[in-house]
Residue, then its C-alpha position, 0 to 999 in steps of 0.5 A: m205893409v207889415y209883411d215887408a217890414y218883417h221881410d226886411f228884418l229877416h233879409a236886410r237886418h238879419l234879425f231873429p224873430f221873437r228874440d230881436f223883434a216882435f212877431e205876432y204869428p207862430p213860426g210857420a208864418l215866417v215861410p211866406i214872409w221869408l220867401v215873398g214878404g209883401d210883394v203882391d205879385h209873388l204873394s199872389v202866385f204863392m196864394a194861387g198855389c194854396a188855392i189850388v190845394c184848397q180846391l183839390s182838397a175841397w173836391a176830395l172832401g165834398g165832391w164836385r160841388a164843393g170843388w166848383l164852389m171853391v171857385a167863388v173864394a176869390p170874388v167872395a173874399g176879395a183881394l184879401v185872397r192874394t194880399h195875405f197869406d191866410l190861404l196857406p193855413t187853410a190849405l194845410a187844414l183842408a189837405g189834412l182833413a182830406l187825408v184823415l177822411r179819405r185815407p188814401g194809404r197807411g199812415a194817412v191819418e197821421a200825415g193829416l195831423a202833421l199837416l194840421a200841426a203845420g197849419a197850427m204853427t202858421k195860424l193857430w186855428p188849425g190846432a182847434v180843428a186837430a183837437l176835434v179830429l182826435v176827439w172824433l177818432a176816439g168817438r169812432g172807436e179808433a182810440r189807438l189811432a187818435v193817440r198815434a195821430g196826437v203824438v205826430f201832431v205834438a212832434v211836428v209842433l215841437a219840431i217847428g217851435l223848439p228852435f225858436v224856444a232855444v234862441g229865445g223869445f218864443p212863445s212868450a213874446m207872441v203870447r204876451f202880444h196877443l194878451d196885451r192887444p186890445v179888442q180889435i175894432e172889427s170884432s164881435t166884442a167891439t160891436v158890443l162895446e160900441i153899443t154899450g159905449g164908453s170905449r175909445v179907438t186906439g190909433d189913427p192915421i197919425r198915431h199908429d196903434a202899437f199892435k198894428s191894428n185899431g182896437l177899443v179900450g176902456g168902458l166895459a172892454g174887460p168884462v165883455l172880452t171875458l164873456s166872449t172868451l168864455a163863450l168861445l170855450a163853451v162852444a168849442a167844448a160843445l162841438a167836441v162833445l157833439v162830434a165825439r158822439r157822431p162818427s160820420e164824415d159830415a159831423l166832423l166837417l160841420a164841427a170843423l167849420g163851427v169851431v173856426i167860425a167860433f174862433v173868428a166870431l167870438g175871438k178878440v180879433l176879427s181881421p178881414q183876411y180871416m174870411c179866407w179861413l172860413v169860405p173854403l170850409a164853407a164850400v166843403v160843408a155846402g158841397r155835402g148838402w148843408w147850405t144855411g151856415p155856408a150861405l151866411v158865411a159867404a154873405a158875411s164875407l161879401m159884406t166885409q168888402l163894403w168897408f175894407p179896405g176903401h172905407y176902413m178909416d171911416l170905421v176908425f173914426q166911428h162913422p155910423l154906416p161902417v159901424v153898422l155894417v160891421g155889426v150886421r156882418n158880425v151878427m151874420l157870422l154868429l147866425a152862421l155859427a148857430a146854424t152850424v152847431r144846430a146842424l151838427a146837433r140834429w145829426p143823429a148819434p148812433a145811440a139815437v139811431a138804435r133807439r129809433t130802430 
């Protein structure tokens, strides 16, 4: 497992990430890799703790219904919950959102943005949630609080990242890795390329892909990826505009779920473990009474288990059934995104409420 290789680089060979070996994650991801590597038993215990944080945060954000829906994360997301560290940034993001919305004490919002910053420096997507939080705060008339929280976010990011910048290799090595890697074979972009034809799969069981996954290159890969990236940016901008005009808690949670679905469904990489980002947020939104998007997310997560890990190589060899299953899963995620954006757009803005009154 790749976690074991990184663990060996850090402990046995005493190599420094980014400078001495390629490392595709932000520096915060070194914490679970340094502590447990790919040891399934230890990683399971670590992720169990993250799952508990997710459940408590979901309870705080969505009430008892969201808390109990979190119990479904393990069967819905499968073994990925315990074999990957993706519940760590999810726990940080949910705990950060809980502090922002519940505000248990002075400085809670700033502390929430600090947790979101730590999540962004583990896997990048909590940074998109943090941006929406700041826009939401400003839209509520709390511009000064938004500025303070934004300063805290930047300070935490710098505190984590600057030591690696000083030693060398960060963030240039990580950015170059993600810019150079091809469209991952399970992404929505890959589904489009499989329909248009002309692309080929990178890597196989004998010749491993240089980017530690299998991708598609050739054909219309460049133009399709450009369009997908533009769509992701457009959706994120639309969510920011919508949430800025809607000061309710439901609006922020819908926007947070929406931007993470967009990050997953419209990005160039869609690894199976990304379902661990979506399912807890979907549980929170469902707990608030919005069911369509979360139900589609849960169905997409369950579908992922139909080919991963047991039939993943069938997908690499482009057997028809797994290719179709991946395509259907990706369509379900896009429908979940559409349902979430629609729910947010239909949530009344204060001006609309005033006009109706």
